[in-house]
GUVOKE-750419 format. One record per residue (C-alpha): residue number from 1; x, y, z. Coordinates in steps of 0.2 Angstrom, whole numbers, m for minus. Example, Ala and Ser with C-alpha at 12.3 -4.5 7.8 and 13.67 -1.06 7.14 Angstrom:
GUVOKE-750419
(site 1, (62, m22, 39));
(site 2, (68, m5, 36));
This chain:
GUVOKE-750419
(site 1, (m45, 0, m39));
(site 2, (m47, 8, m56));
(site 3, (m33, m2, m64));
(site 4, (m41, m18, m57));
(site 5, (m56, m14, m68));
(site 6, (m46, m12, m84));
(site 7, (m53, m28, m92));
(site 8, (m71, m21, m90));
(site 9, (m68, m5, m99));
(site 10, (m66, 13, m96));
(site 11, (m83, 16, m88));
(site 12, (m79, 3, m75));
(site 13, (m62, 10, m72));
(site 14, (m70, 27, m69));
(site 15, (m83, 20, m57));
(site 16, (m69, 11, m47));
(site 17, (m59, 26, m46));
(site 18, (m73, 37, m40));
(site 19, (m82, 25, m28));
(site 20, (m65, 20, m20));
(site 21, (m60, 39, m18));
(site 22, (m77, 43, m10));
(site 23, (m76, 28, 1));
(site 24, (m58, 32, 7));
(site 25, (m63, 50, 10));
(site 26, (m79, 46, 19));
(site 27, (m72, 32, 30));
(site 28, (m55, 40, 33));
(site 29, (m63, 56, 40));
(site 30, (m76, 47, 50));
(site 31, (m64, 36, 58));
(site 32, (m51, 50, 61));
(site 33, (m65, 59, 70));
(site 34, (m70, 43, 80));
(site 35, (m52, 41, 85));
(site 36, (m50, 59, 90));
(site 37, (m65, 57, 101));
(site 38, (m63, 40, 108));
(site 39, (m45, 34, 106));
(site 40, (m42, 33, 125));
(site 41, (m56, 20, 127));
(site 42, (m47, 8, 115));
(site 43, (m31, 5, 125));
(site 44, (m15, m1, 117));
(site 45, (m17, 0, 97));
(site 46, (m3, m13, 96));
(site 47, (m14, m26, 105));
(site 48, (m27, m24, 91));
(site 49, (m14, m27, 77));
(site 50, (m18, m10, 69));
(site 51, (1, m8, 64));
(site 52, (m2, m21, 51));
(site 53, (m17, m12, 43));
(site 54, (m8, m1, 31));
(site 55, (4, m14, 24));
(site 56, (m11, m25, 22));
(site 57, (m21, m12, 13));
(site 58, (m6, m8, 2));
(site 59, (m4, m26, m3));
(site 60, (m22, m27, m7));
(site 61, (m20, m12, m19));
(site 62, (m4, m19, m27));
(site 63, (m8, m37, m28));
(site 64, (m19, m36, m44));
(site 65, (m4, m28, m54));
(site 66, (9, m42, m50));
(site 67, (5, m52, m65));
(site 68, (23, m57, m71));
(site 69, (37, m66, m63));
(site 70, (47, m50, m64));
(site 71, (34, m40, m55));
(site 72, (33, m53, m41));
(site 73, (52, m54, m40));
(site 74, (53, m35, m39));
(site 75, (40, m34, m25));
(site 76, (48, m48, m15));
(site 77, (65, m40, m17));
(site 78, (58, m23, m11));
(site 79, (50, m31, 4));
(site 80, (66, m40, 9));
(site 81, (76, m25, 6));
(site 82, (65, m14, 16));
(site 83, (65, m27, 30));
(site 84, (84, m29, 30));
(site 85, (87, m10, 30));
(site 86, (74, m4, 42));
(site 87, (85, m8, 58));
(site 88, (101, 0, 51));
(site 89, (95, 15, 41));
(site 90, (86, 31, 47));
(site 91, (67, 31, 45));
(site 92, (61, 34, 27));
(site 93, (78, 28, 19));
(site 94, (73, 9, 17));
(site 95, (57, 14, 7));
(site 96, (67, 26, m4));
(site 97, (80, 12, m7));
(site 98, (66, 1, m13));
(site 99, (61, 14, m26));
(site 100, (79, 15, m32));
(site 101, (78, m4, m33));
(site 102, (63, m3, m44));
(site 103, (71, 10, m55));
(site 104, (86, m1, m57));
(site 105, (75, m16, m62));
(site 106, (66, m6, m74));
(site 107, (81, 0, m83));
(site 108, (89, m17, m84));
(site 109, (72, m25, m90));
(site 110, (72, m13, m105));
């Protein structure tokens, strides 16, 4: 969120950082407590679509930084690579492989 405020100046970037950090801290801990106390009442989390919440949050954070076609191509390639490798590699390795893809693109781009 701080980087999204770059055009507004350093003060706005600092405010974005601190307000977002405080909000995440407050809501993360509050909802963790609520989940620990009342998770059984909710039923099946898959029925609520909560498994899509983290990727949606990550997309919202990354989206403002995808300004060039290379950035968008890299992001799309990383998504495709992770989706293709998830069924065949152990947990965690698809994400690590996308980091390697980013390093390769970064070296080639220079």
